N, C-alpha and C positions, 0 to 999 in steps of 0.2 A: 320523593326524589324526582328531580327533573328528568324529562325523557330526551334522549339523544342517541343517534346511531352514526357511527363512523362510516361514511360512504366513499371516502377516498383514502385508501391505505394500502401501504406497500409491504409485501412479505419478502422473504429471502429470495423468492423467484424473480423479483426485480434485481437481476443478478449484480452482486457487489454494489448495490444501491439501496435496496430494502433490507432493514435490519431486523425484521419481525419473523421468528420461527413460528410455525403454525401452533405448536403445542402450547408455547408460552403465551402467544398472542391470545388464543381462545381462553386459556386460564385466566388471563389478566382482564379480558372483557368480562368474563363471568364475575370476577372479583369486583369489577366496578359496577356490577348490578345491571349491565346491558344485556339484552336477550337477542340482539342481532348485530351483525357487522358485515361490511363488504370487504373484499380484497380486490384491488384494482392495480395489478402489477403492470409495469411498463411494457407495453407492446406484445404481451404474451398471455397465454392461459395455462402455463406450465403448472401452476399449483392448484388449479380450480378443483380438480377431483380430490386431492388430499385434503383441501380446505373443507369441502362439503362433508366428506366422511368424518372428519375429526369434530367438526362442528355439531353434526348430528349426534355423535356420542355424548357431547356435553349439553345437549339441548339448546343449542344456540342456533338461530336462524342464519344460514349462510347466504349471502347476496352475492351473486357470481357477477363479476365485471372485469373490466379492463381499463387501464389508461392508454388509450390508443395514440399513435402517432399518425397524424393527417397530413399528407403531403401538401404543400402550399398551392400546387396547381394539379398536375396529373401524376398518378402513382408510378407511371412508367418513365418519367422524366428523371434523368440521372444526372442533372446539372444544377448546381447551386447558384442562385442568382443573389445579387447584393440585397441585404436586408432579409433573406430567408432565414428562418429559425434553423438551428443546427441540425435537428433530427425531424423537423416538421412540427406542426402545432400539436399540442396534447388535448385530448378529448376523453373525458370519463364516460364510459358507457356501462349500463347496468342491465341485467336481463330481468325484465318485468315478468315475462311469461315463458312458457316452455318454447314457443316460437321464437321469442327473444334470445334464449339460450342458443337455439339453433342458428339464428342469423349471427350472433356473436362468434360462433365457432366458424361460420363462413367468412365473416369479416376479418378475424384473425388469420385464418388460413390463407386467404387471398392477399392480405397485407404482406405476408411472408413470401408466397409463391409468385406474385406479380408485382409487388412494390417495394421488395427489399432493396434498400440503398443505405447501408450502415445499420439500419434498423428496419423493422417490419412496418411499412407505411400503408395505410388505406388512403382513399381520397374521397371527394364528395360524390363522385359517381357510385362508387361502392356503397357509400352510406345511403344514398337515395335507394339503391337497389335492395339492401338488406337491413332497412331501418325498423321493420316491424317488430313489436314487442320489446323495444329497447327504450330506456330512459337516458337521455344525454345530459351531461353537466359541463358547462364551459364557463371559465373565468379565472382559473388560477394562473400564475405568472407565465406558464409555458404555453397557454392556450391562445387561440386566434383572437378571442375578444380582449384578452389582456394585451396582446401585442398591439391592437388598434387603439386600445384605451391609453396606453402609454404614449403612443404617437400623438394622440389628441391632447393629452395632458402637456405634452412639450410644445405643441403648436397652437392649441386652443382654436384651431381652424374648423369651420363649419363643414368643410369638405371631409375632414378626418373624422368629425363626428358622424356625418352621414355614412361614411364607410363602415364605422362601428355598428351603426343601425342596420345597415344591409346585411352585415354578417349575422347579426343576432336574429334578424327576420328569417334569414335562410334556415338557420337551425330550428326555429320555432315552426316554420312551415313544413320542413322536412319531417321532424319528429312528431309534430302535431300533438293530437290528444288521443287517449285510448278509447275503447268502447263505451266506457262510463263517462267520458268527457273530462277525465284528468289529464292535465298537461304532461307531456313527455320530454320537455326541454326546461332546463333550470339554469339560472345565472348563478355562478359560484362565487362565494366570498370566503377569503381566508385572511387571518390577521396574524402576522409574524413580524419579527423585527427586521423586516426588509422594506426599505423605503419605497421601491417601486410598487410593492403591493399595497402599501398604505396610501400612496398616491392615487392608485387606480380605483380603489374601492368606492369612493363617492361617486365616480362616474358610472360604475357597474350598477350602483343602487339606482342612480338616475335613469339608466337605460332601462332597467327592469320595470320602474314605475311608468316611464313614458310608453313602453310597449306592452304594458300589462303582462310581464313575464314574472314567474315565480322566482324567489331567491332560495338558495340553500347554502348552509355554511358547512365547512369541514376543516380538518386540520392537516391533510396531506401527510398522515403519520408514516414516518419512514423508521422509527425505532420505537421501543416499547415504553421505556421510562425515561424521565429526564436525565437520570444518571447513566443512561446507555448511549448518551451522545458521543462520548470519546470512542466507544467501541465501534459505533457506526461511522464515525469520522475516520477511524482507522481502515475500516472496510472501504470506504470511498477512496482513500489514498491508494489502497491495493488496485482498485479499479482504474484509477488515473495514472497509476505508476509514478506517484509523487511521494516525497518525503514529508512527514508531519510538519517539520519545521520550515517548509517552503512557504515564505511569506505570501507569494502571489497566487497560491492555488485556491480553488473553490472550496468554500465551507458551507454546510447546511446551517440554517438557523437552529438554535438549541430548542426551539418550541415544537418541533416536529415529532412529538411522541404521541402515544395513545392516551389522549386526555380524558379525564372523567367528564360526566355530564355537567357536574357543577362547574368545572373549569371552563368548559365550552359555553355554558350559559353566562358565566361572568364576562367572557370574551365577547359574545354577541348579544348582551343584554338589550342593545338598542334596536336589534333587527329580530324581534321574536319569531316573525314567520319563517326566517331562515332556519331556525332551530326546530320549529314544529314540522317543517317540510322533511327534515331527516327522518323522522318517525313515520311520516305519511308514506314516504318512498319506501322504507323499509317494509311497511305493511303490504304495499302492493307488489313487491318483488317476490315472485314465486318460481322463477325459472330454475330448473334443476337438471342435473346430469342424471341419465337413466342408466342404472347399473343392472346386470343380470339379464340383458336382452340377448338374443341370439342372432348375430350377424355372420354366422358361419356361411362361406361362399357356396353357391349353387352352380352346378355345371350341367350341360347337356351331353348326352352320350351319342356319339356317331359310330355306327359299327356296320360292317357287312355280314355279321352273323345274321341268320333269318329272325332270330329272337334271342333274348337274354334270360334264361330261366332263373327263378329265385331260389329253387331247392338244390341241394348239393349233388344229388344223384344225376339230375338232368344237366346241371352245369358241367359235371365231370365227364358226362357222355358227350356233350357238345365239344368240350375240349379235345378229347380223345379221337373224336371223328373229323376234326378240323384238318382240311388238306395241308400238307407241308412236305417238302422234299427232304426234310431232315428227320432223323430217328425220334419217335415219340420219347419225350422226356429229356432230350438234349437241350443244351442252352439255346442253340439256334432255333430249335422247335418252339421253345418258350418265346423267343423273341418274335417269331412269326405269329403267335397267338396275341402277344401284346400289341403288334402292329394293327391288328384288326380292330381295336378299340381306341377311338380318339375321344378327347374331351374338348368341348366348346364352352366358353363362358356364357352363362345365362344372365346377361346384365339387365339390371331393373329398367332402364331406358328402352330396351328392345320391345317393350310391350308387356302385356299381361302373360305371365307364365303360370302353368299349374305346378306349384311347388311340390305337391304330393306326388305328382306323376314324375318329376325330375328326381325326387328322393328315391322312388321305386327303381328308376332306371339306374341310379348310382349304386344302390343296394345290389342290383342284379349284375351289374358290370364288375363290381368288386368281388362278387361271389364267383363269377366265371374266371376272372384273373387269379383269384386264390386257388381255385380247384386246379387250374392249369399249372400255377406255381407249385402246388403240392405234388403233382406228377413230376415236375421238374426236380424238386428237392428229394422226394422219396421213392420215385419210380412209379411205373404204371399200375402196380398192385394197389388194392385199397389200403387206406390208412389204418393203422391199428386203433383200438378203441379210444385210447388216451389222446392220440393225435386228432382223430376225428372229433371227439367231444371238445377239444380245446379250440379247434378251428371254427366249429359251428357256434360255440359260445362267443367267441370274440366277435365274429361277423354279426351276430344277433345284438350285442351290446353296442356296436358301431352304429348299426342301423337305428337302434332305439334312441341313441343320443344324437341322431341326425348329423353324423360326421363322416359317413361313407365318402361323401363328396371330398372332404378334407383329405382322407387318406388317398383317394384317387389323384387329387392334385399333387400331392407329394410323390406319388408313384409316377405321375406324368412327367414332372420336371427332372426326377432322378433318371427316368427312362431316356428323356431328351439329353441330359447331360451325358449319360453313358454312351448313347449313340453318337454324340459328338466328341467322343474321346475324353470326357471329363469324369474321372472315377469319383463315385459317391457312395457313402455308407451311413446308415443310421448310427446314432450314439445315444447314450443315456437310456432312459427307461423304454425308449421305442425298441431297443434291441429285445426286450422281453416279450414282444407280441409275435404270435404265430403268423398273423397276416402280414406283418413286415418281413418275416423270414421267408415265407412263400412267394412274396412279390419280389424278393431280392434286395429289399432295403437293408436288411441286416444278414449276417452269416452264421448266426447262432441258433440252433434248434432250441426253443424254449423248453420243450419237453425233456430233451436230453440233458440239459444244463440246469434245470430247475428255476427257470425264470418266470416271474409272476406277471401276468397281464395287469393285475390289480395295482402293480407299482406304477403302470401307465395310466389306467383309468378304471373305473368300475361303474355300475349302473347308478349308484347313489351320490357320486361325487358331483358337486355343483359345477366346479370349474372345468373348463375344456382342457384336454390334454395338449401337448404340443410335441411334434416329432423334430428332434434336432438331427440335422444332417451334416456330416463332414464331407467336404469335397475338395478336389485338387484346388489349391490356392490360386493357381493361374487361370482356372476357368470359372471361379466363383462369380465374377462380375458378368461373365457371359450368361450364366444361368439366371442371375437376377434380372438382367436385360431381357432375356426370353420370357421370364415369368411376367415381367412388367408389360412387354408387348402383347403377350396372349391374354392376360386377365385384366390389364388396364388399371385397376384400382389396387395399387401396391405401394406401400411405404415402408422404409426402414424405421427402426424404433429408436426413440430418443434415450439418452442416458444423460446423468448430471455428474460432472466432475465436482468433487467436494474438497473443502479445506480440511484434509485430514491432518493428523498431528504434525508431522514433519513439514507438509506444505504450509500450514498455518504459521509454524515457527520462522520458516524462510521468508514468508510474505511479510510477517510483522516485523521481523529483523530489517528487512529492506526499508520499510516505511519509517522505521525508528532511526534510520541513518547508518546502520551497522554495515560493514563491508560484506560482500558475499560469502567469503570463507569463514566469517564469524557466524553468520547465520547457518551455514552448513555445519559448522562445529557444534552449535547448540542442537541443531536437528539431529545430528548423529548420535545424540544421547538416547534418542527414542528408539527402542528395540525394534528390530525388523519383524514386526508381528502384525498379522492382518487385523485392521480396525482397532488397534490399541488406541486408547485415549491418552491424553496428556497426563491426567490424573493417574491412569494406570501406569504410564511410563515412569512417573516420579515414584510410585510405589515400588516398581519393579527394579529400579536401577539406583543403587546407593549413590554412585558417582554423580548421577543427575541430580539427586536430592542434595548432595553436598554443594554442587555448583549452583543450584538454585538458591540455597540458603546463604552462600558466600558472596554471590556477585549480583548486586542490585540490578544491573543492566539485563542479566539473564532472567532475573525474577520478573522485571517489567515486561519483557518480551513474552515469557511463558504465561504470565497472568492474562495478558491482552489476547494471546493465541487461544487460551481456554475459552474466552468470550465468543470467538469467531470459529472455533472448531466445528467442523462438519457443515458449515454453511455452504449452500450451493454456489459454486464458483463460476461454472461454464457448463454449456450444453455440448453434447458429442453425439456420435452415431454409434448405436450398439454394434459390436463386432459381428454379430450374426443375425439379430432379430429382424423378422420381417412379417408384416400383416397383409393379408389378401382379402379383398372382399369383391362382391359382384354388384355393389352399388358405390357412388362416389364416397370416398373415405371421409370428406369433410361434411357429410351428412351425419357422421357418427363421432369423429374424433378431430380436434384441431390439429392442423398440419403446419410444418414450418419448412423453410428451404435452408438446407445446409450448404453454405457458400463453399466451404472447403472441399467437400466431397461431391458437390453438385448433385444432390440427391434430395428427393422429397422424403421428409422424416415426420413421424408423429411428434406432437409437443408433449405427449405423456409416455412414461416408461411402459415396459412390457406388461408388468402385472396390472396396471391401470387399464391399458388397452384390452386385456383379457377380461377385466371386470365389466367393461361396457359391451362385452359380447363379441370382440373380434377374436378370431383365431390366429394365433402367433406360431411361426415356425422359425427355427434357427438354422441358418446356413453358415457353417464355419469352414474357413479355409484350413485344411490340414496338410501340412507340407509332406507328411509321410505318404499320403496317397499319390502325390505327384512323384515322390521318390520311386514308389513301387511301379508305376506306370513308365517312368523313365528307364528303370532297370529292366523291365520286360521288353521295351524297345531295344535297348542295347544288346539284350541276349538274342533277340530275333535277328538283328543286323549282323551279329558276330558269329552265331552258331546256327547250324542247320536244325530242323525239327527232329531229325533222327539223333543228333548229337545231344539235343536237350532231353529227349526221352531217355537216351542211354545213361546220361549223367545222373538224372534223378529218379531213374527206374519208374518212368510214368507209362501205364498201360495204354495200349491202342484204343481202348474203349473210351478214353477221354479225348475228345476230338481236338481240343486246343491244349497242348502240353502245358501252357502257362495260364490256364483257367485255374487260378489259385482256390477259387471257391469250391472246386470239385476234388481237391487233392486230400482232404481230410486233415486231421490234426494229431496224428499218432506217430509221425516219423521220428524214430529214436535218434538219428543222426542229427536232427535238428535239436532235440533236447539235449544232445551231447554238447552243442554249442553253448546252450544256457548254462549247463553244468560247468563248463570251463570258464564261465563269465566272460566269454569272447563276445560281448554285446554292444560294443562301440557301434553306433549307427543303427542298432535295433531298437525300434519304437518302444518307449516306456521303460526300457531296462538299460539305459546307457550309463547311468551315474555309477561312481565307484561303490557307493553304498549298496545300490541294487546288485551290482556285480558280486559283492560279498554275500549278500543274502542268497543269491543263486547258488554260489559255491557251497554254502551251508545247507541250503534246502535240497539241492540235487534234484531238480524237477524232472518228472518222467511222464507227465500228463498235463493236458491243457488246464485241468482244474487247479494244478499247483501254480501256474502262471496266473490265473485269475486271482487266487488267493494272494500270491505275492504283490500283485498290483494293488490289491485292496489293503494289505497289511502295511505297505511301505508308506506310511504317513505318521505324523505325530499322533500319539495316543495308542493306536493298535501295534505301532512298531515294537513296543515292549513284548508283544506277544509272539513275535517272530521266533525266538529261541524255543519256546514251547511247541510251536508248530513243527519246527524242524526235528526236535528230539523225538516227538510223538511219531512223526512220519517215518523216522528211521528206527523205531522200536526201542529208543534209548530212554523213553519215559512212557508211562501207562496213560491211556486215554481215559479220563474220568467219566463215570456214568452218573447222570442226574435223574433221568426218567426215560423210558423207552421212546417217548414222543420227541423229547428234546434230543436224544442220541440220534434218531433217525435223520433229523434235520442238520445236525452238526458232524455227521459221520465223515463227510468229504473233507472237512476242515479239522478233523481230529479233536473234536470236542470243543472247539473255539467258535463263539459266534462272531463271524467276520462280516456278514452282509445284512442289510436291512431286510432282504427277503427271508433270511433265517429267523430273524426276530419276528417278522410278520407271521410266518408259518407257525412258530411256536406259540406266539400269543393266540393265534386263531385255533389251532388244533388242540392245544393243551388248556388254554384259558377260555375257550369258547367265545372269543370276541371276533366279530366278523372281520374279514380281511380289509374291508374299507375303513373300519374303526382302527384296525391294527396300523394302517398306514398313517392315519391321523395321530395316533399315539407316537409313532416315530417322529413326526414333525413336531409334535409337542415337546417330546424330550429334548430335541435339538434346539428348541427355543425356550426351554425351561419353563413351560406353562404348568405350573404346579397343580392347578385345579383339574385340568384334563388328565394329567398323570395320576393323581390321587383317585380320581373317579375310576379309572381303568384298573388301578391296583386292586381295588375291592372286587371288581368284576373278575379280574384274572385269578385271585386267590380263590374265589368261589368256584370258578370253572375248573381250575387245577384240582380243587378238593374233590370235585365230582369225578375226576379221573384218577383218584387215588393218591394224589400228592398231599402230604400233611401241610397244614396251614403255615408252620414255620419255614418249612423247606420252600413253599410256594413264595412266601415273602422273600426269602434269600434269593430265589430264581428271579423274581421280579426286580430286585435290586441289581442283580447282574444284567438284566435286560436294560434297566435304566442307565447302567453304565455303558454297556456295549452299543446300544442304540444311539447314543450320543455321537459316536464316531463310526458307527457302521456304515459300510460302503454300499453303493447301489451295485449290486451284482450284475445286472443287465449291462451297465456301463463298462464294468470291469471286464466282462466277458467280450464284449465287442472290441474293446481295445486290446485285449490279450490275443484275439484272433488276428487282428491287424499286426500285432507284434510277432506272432508266429509266422505270418506270411513273410515279414521282412527277414526273420531268422532263417526261414526256408531258402529265400533268395541268397542270403549270405552264405549259407552252408554249401549250396551247390553251384552257385555263380558268384563267387566273392569278387571277381574283378569288375564284373558288370554292375553288381550291386553297389559296391563301393564307389564306383564312377558315378552312379546315379546320386548316392549320398553327397559326394563332393560337389557335384553340380547344384543340387538343391540347397545344401548348406552354404555354398559359396554365394548363391544368389540372395540368401537371407541375412548372411553375416559378412563380416570383413574376411577376405581371403586369409589375413593374418590369423584368423581364429580356427583355421582348418588343420593346425598341427596335430591334434589328437587323432584326427581321421587319417592323415598321412602316416603317422606312427603305427596306427592300427593296420594300415595296408601292408606295411613292412612285415607285420607278424601274423596276419590273418592265416588261417589254415585252408589249404586247397581242398577240393572234394576228394582227391586221391582216387580217381576213377581208373587211372591207367597204371598205377603202381601201389603196392602195399605199403610202401614207405610214406612216412608223414611228409607232406610238402607244405612248406610255409612261404608266405610273403608274395605280395603282388607289387611289382615295381611301379612307381608313379614317376613318370618322366616329364621332361620340359615339352612345351608346345613343340609341334612339328608342322611346318608349312605343307607337307605332303600327307599328314595322317590326321591332323586336329580339325575339328569343326567347332560349332558353337557348344560350350559346355565340355565336361570331361568325358572322354570316350575310351573305348577298349580297342587296342591295336595289337597286331601279331608281328613278330619279326619274320623276316623272309624264310627262314629255315624252320619255323615253328608250325606244329600242327594246331588246327583251330579247334580246341577243345577247352573245357573248363579249367583244366590244370595248367593251361598256357595263356599267354597274353599279358599285356601290361596296360596300365591306365596312362593316358595322355592328357595334360592340360589342354583346355580349349583355347583357341586363338582369341576368343572374346575375354579371356582372363587377363590378357596382357594390357597393361595400362597405355593410354594414348594411341591404341590401335582402333580405329573407328569401326563401328558396325558395318558401314558400307565397304570398308577394305576387307573386313572378314568375309562378308557375303560374296564379294567379287572373287576373292581368292578361292573360296570353296566351289563357287559355280564354275570358274574357269578351270579348275583342277578336275572337276567331274566331267566337263565337256572335252578338254584338251589333254588330259593326262597330267602326270606329276610334273613339278617344277624341276628343271635340270640343275640350276644353280641360283644364287641370289639375284644375279643380273636378269635371268629368265623371269624371275618372280617380279622384279621391278618393271620389266617391260609389259608383262601381262596384268599386273594389278595396278592400274593407273591411280586408284584411290589412296594408295599409300604415300605418306608424306615422310619428311626427313625425321621427325620425331618418332613416328610409328615404326619406321624402318629400324631406327636405333634400338628401340625397345624390343622388337622382334629378335634382333641379334643378341641383346643382353639376355633375353629369356632363354636362349638356345634353340630357337625355332629353325635355325639353319645348320644345327649340328650334324644332321644326317647327311647333309650335302657337302659340308666343308670341315667338319670336325670340331669338337670341343676347343682344342687348342688354337683355332683359327678365329675365335670370336674377336680378338683384339685387331686382327688384320681386316676383318670385314668392317669394324667400327670405323677405322680411319678411311674406309673407301666409300662412305655413304653418299657424300655429294657428288663423287664422281660417277657412282653407279646410277643415281637418279638422273643426273644430267645426260648420261649415255642412253638410259632407258627412254627418256623423253625424246631424244633426238631420233632414236630408232622408231618410236611410234609416229613421230611427225613425218619421217621419211616414208614410212609405210602408208600413212593416210594421204600423203601428197601423190603416191602412186596408185591410190584406189580409182582415180578417174581416167587414167590414161589406158592406152591400148593393152599394155602389158600389166595392168593392175592386178593385184593379188586377190580380188574379191573379199570373201569373208575369211580367208586363211589368216592364221595368226602370224605375226612377224617373227622371224627367226632372230632369237636373241643374239647380239654380237659376242664375240669370244671374250672371255673374261679371265684375267691373270690376277690371283691374289698378291697384293703387295706383302712384303716382309715387315713385321712389326713385333716388338717385344710381347712375349705371351703374358696374358693376365695371370696373376698368382691364383692359386685355388680359392683363397679368401676374397680376392677381388671378383672372381667370377661368381661366387656365391653371393656377395653383396649386391652385385648388379642384378642377379636373379630376384633377390628380395625387393630391390628397388622397383622392379617392373612388374612382378608377379605378387608382391606383397609377402612372400614366403620363400624359403630356400627349397629348391627341388632336387638338384643333382647331388645334394649333400646337405649337411647341417653343421654349423660350427661346433655344436655340442657333441656331434658325432665324430667329427674329424680328429678331435683329440679327447676322446671320451675318457680315457685312462686318467689324464691329468684332472679333468673336470670331477670325476668321481672321487679322486684322492682329495681334492680341495674341499669338496662339500661332504666328504665322509659318506658318500653313497647317498646322500639325502636328496629328494626332489620336492617340487612344489606340491605334488599330490599327497606328500606326508602331512601337510598342513591340515588336511580333513581329519587325521587321527590325533592331532596334538591339542593339548590343553591350552586355554587362554594364558597369554604372557610366557608360554614356552619359547626358549630361544632356538633359533635355527639358522645355519649358514648354508648357502646354496649358490650354485652357479646358474646363471639365467641370461636370457636375452632382454635387453631393455626395449620392449615393444613400443611404448609410448611414455613420454614424460611431459609434465605441464608445471613449470615453475610458477609460483604465486608470491606476490609480495604481501607480507603481513602489515595491515594498516593500522592496527590498534593493539594496546597491550604493551607489555614490557619488552616485546621482541618487535615492536612496530618498526617497519623499515627493512627488516631483514627478510630472507628468502626461505621458502620451503617448497616442496614439490609433491605433486601426485604423479603416480606412475603406474603402468601395467608391465608386469614381469611374466615371461613365458620360459618354459623349458620344453623338452621333447614331448611331454605327455600332458601338460597342464598349463594354467595361467592363473594369476591372482593380481588383485589391486594392491598397491603399495603406497605408503606415504612416508616421507622423510622430513622431520621437522627442522627448525632453523639451526639447531646445534649441529645435527649431522649434515645438513646441506652445506654449511659453511666450510666443512673440511673435505668435502667429496663432490663439490659442484662440477669440477672439471670431468669427473667420471660419468656425469649424467648429462653432458652436453648433447649427445647424439643418439637418436633412437636407432636401435639396431645394434648397439654396442653389446659385447659380451662382458658380463659383470660377475664378481663375487660379491654377494650382498649378505650382510649380517643383520639380524633383527629378532623381533618377537612377534608371535602370533597374536592377532587381535580378533577375537570371536564375538566381541559384544555389540558391534555396530551393524552386523550383517549376518544372515544365515550362512553366507560364504566367508570363510576365514580370509582376513587380510593380513598384510605384513607391515608392521612398523619398522622401517629400516633405520638402523643406527649408523651404519657405515656401508659405503659402496665403493668397491675398487675395480678397476679394470683388470682383466685377467693378468696382464704383464705386471701390474702393480702388486697383485696377490702372489704371483710366482716370485717376484723380486723379494718380497717380505718372508716367503716361506721356504723356497727351494735352497737347499745348501749343499747338494751333491748329485751328480748323475753317474750311474755305472752303465757301461755298454758291454753286453756279452755278445761278441761277435758270432753270429749264427754260423753253424757248420756248412751251410749252403754257400757261404762265401768262402771260396777256397784259394782265390788268386790274391797273392801279396800285392800285386799292383792295384787291384780293385780296392783293397783295404786301405792302401796307402792314398789312392785318389780321393776316397771318402774323407780321409783326415786332412788332405791338402785343402779340400773344399771347407772343411770346418775351421782350419787354421786361419783362413781369411777373416774370420769373425772372432777370433780369440782376442782376449784383452788381458792387460796386466793384473787387473783386479776382477773379482767375480767368483762364481762357484767353481769348484773343481771337477773335472771330468776324468773318469778312469775307464780304460777299455780292457777286457779280458777275452782271451782266446783259449779254447780247449785244445791242449797238445798232448797227445798220447794219454788221454783220459784225465789230465791234471789241468785245472784252470789256471792260466798264467796271465798276469797283468803285463800287457804289451804296450801300453801307452798311459801316461799320467802327467799331471802338471799343467795340462790345458785349462785355461780359465775362461769363463763366459759370463756375460750378463744374462741373468734368467729371463726368459721370454717364451711366449707361445710359439713364435717363429723358430726359436732354437729347437724346441722339442719336436716340432713338425719336421725340420730338417733331419734330425737324428732318426726319427721313425721312417722317414722316406729313404734314408740310407741304409739302415739296419733292421727295420721292422719294428712294429709297436711292441712285440713280445721281447725284443732284446734290450729294450731301453728301460732301466730301472731308475726311478725319480725318488729322492728323499726330500720330504717336506717337513718343516716344522708346522704343526697345526696352528692355524691363526685363532683357534679356540684354546682355552687352557686344557692341554692333555699331552700325551707322549708323542714324540716324533713318529711319523708313519712312512711306510715305504710302499711303493707300487711298481709293478713290473715283473720281469722274470725272476724266478726263484732258482736257487742252485739245486741240481739234481742229486 
């Protein structure tokens, strides 16, 4: 068989341009009888590590390379000149040696970080600097040689030939020869059905001959087999955003596949040296990525302690004797200890460092901090035996694994974050470390809660652990900036966006020319299931199968999408991942520059970075931590320390009454909140399903919350009823074996956590904990060989402990089942503690906590989505510290120019006591649309300096940054209600221009007087007198709609509350929240607000040209997405014209396209339309509180003005001497919401009885007062 190696080839990491997946590529290479291959992706090294690892497994030699982009002049130049190539010239570079690989990493990194201009570009200066150990190949159509050769071919000018020669000589001189005298620069030949390439090949051969340069041939393979051209072409269309039928688009030649050696020899039979050179180059290339090295960062310790002891007794003694003005063991005392130890990066370029000495310093510093932290956590008394053994063992393992410095770095930036007001906590397996607990990184004692250090790391585990840190999302970037400035060599971690099933369908549909809604329709067949494949989706959904078999267009799209499924599509930045080193990162890993985020990022993903020896940490933004801090700030601002202590019964021994880490987790009032399911806004327990679980479980200890967190997931969710019944003694806890029982006691015989499985496998089966963790991972990944080998060991070990073989087999099967979805207890414990803290705040300080929730959720979501939180505020239970009677509800009120600031805040009425049972929540001024941040800040600053605003004109005079639109929105929001009253909003609205003009004149007059003898200095101008004009009052609905317009939500009321009786009657008491309990295709009718509507025109199919609509529907407590198809839209388009409308919708539940049920609407009516169709009679039972005949008559005179000849009949009854007498009949009215509201305004809601014919098939219904 002739010899040949592909040296110019593109994998899927030439994003949306290369069509070769690594696995299939290497399998095909082996099938073709080749023992080596290069991957040279466009401008990056994204796939290099994956390529090398997978090639090694198949016994194929991996040649690491890149097809670089070379800037035509300087890499820093960002201007394209006439004749410049689109992305720069292409140059293939291969790593001949280890030094060559290192230089390739440098070149690729600098091309991104210094030369990025659409693509990563290096230049000749960089090539001269980092050329060592590289082989360069130049000549294919995108190269500099090809560009000059094309120019010469067209002109036949000697000057153009000379330019070509100069370019080739530069490359030959720069790359030269290796130590053995072998050339490191080759002229490249390709032969495809591209005329330009065929034209220049003779010139390239001549060039090589004249300059005595070696030739090499390749095929620039972009896809695997000839038959894969169409799939690759589709991929390119996705990249170029073109349709396949576009006649003017670029198309790759069909020959760019991974050809066999025979095919390549047939193509280049006339230039045999070019073929031979492929194998010679392959033999020479030995550059490799080094896995398994240790690049853990090293730090120097700076301290004012006289010395840092290594042993626990001396370290503890040192901490106890350290001078501090705070009590030993208090939080402030521990802060003083921490402040005496500082870290400084030990950078490689600073000169020779004694790494052993630095390691010892880090071990000692971590020991001292840990001993001080143990005093802080457990008190000055010595640790008990279990605590002492655990702490010493962990510190010993960290020292042996050389990662004490890593733990210190995490402690250092968390300490910096907290010092700067950025709350931070460990999450995941890091919560299970005693060292993390005593350093304050986590708040769960691992001994108390049975958390395993081995879940984090152990002595024999090769990979390094990483500590995941949650922190306030608003401070996360500040922390990253601090870490970068302090340690220097920091990068965030790369991620790859991939063409998953739905995305592949939508992309393929687009390039096939289908309209977006059709692509979405096909994509919607794919179940909303993580990582489901198209094949799996077809098997799982019969409707999808039927549509696939029935519709050739759908079949074509799906079949093509299968070919492209899971291809790398784009790069991104990991939400949390960060790597830190104490030497330049591009000595270790290739880097890129992320333009969108303006950050340095690794070219490899997190696991690969860890495999090459970098330590990774995850810094995640967690909104809840910000919410907790905001709530504590509002509590301190609104209540005295004495009131805070009294409200929550906090002892004086706790210095800071809001030091939540010192309060413990046993308060039964807090658990009562969970038992009630009153958990809107409570971290991890907000959903309705979780609320139902809590009401069933009735938790009374933190362990129940930990279990609930772990159980409320697909799979273990089926075990929730067993847990609840066993907890309440309604079912017996089964016994398997004393060892198993001891570890499942807290979860009533159910294996919930991975840690339980590990301990059972270890203590009963005799398998080491480190191997137990490996077994859990193997079960989750279905690695049968690992599972089976451990099965044998477990059965033998359990037999030695007295468990029969058949029982041991049964138990291992249970373990096999449970471990697959067992939860990380450390993570669940950490998050349950955060949840408890939020529940504690809501229990004792509901106004302040819910104000914080509204602020943070409002910043993350649309204000329109806050309805569920506002509803909860109306119902939340107050702490009842002043009265034994239950007190419910926190009022949420409109913004107020004299009370509101940025964000939601807590305010008190003038006659209110300042305690936790009082106060209301105010919208922030910043929540009002069209009111600038400058105006908000000016208003708050001026108010703080010069006192409250007297009226709207005083506001306009003092807040010069307010404009006409902003003032109008302030008025509509109700921000001046406290000064002018709710009823005068309309009068204020018609006076805006006059007020602004008057205010400006007053400011101008004041400024003009500043410089004269009698100028007022810095005194505020006195606002001119202001008289409100008369104007018709806005109706209640007008005012509410104006609020919604400028705040995104109704505040002083809600249309669905204003006439709740009628709405409940129309919808038969149903709400959108009921969808969660309803089966697929179940019918439902409900009154809603049309939050958003998006009409679409159908472009294809039998309904082409007609319209449908996507919509978002909301009621008081929930929202859902809805769709109405063409038939329904045709009959009710008028009802769907305006977002914010009140509607009565009828439809069916659709649970198949999403985890969240949607509503397929068949009909939508305005409320007036619904009432017109259904209302047939109204009875009024005049309340006995109305005793005056004149008052009764005045009400009927008002109603008489709206009476009509046709319409529904109205009957009025009055109780006379204990007998109900009809006193008025015969009046007829057109049914409407306005009529109902007029009647309830006159006589009261309980006195108005409405009779409706149901719009669903059923009996007539009646709502209202009942005869006594």
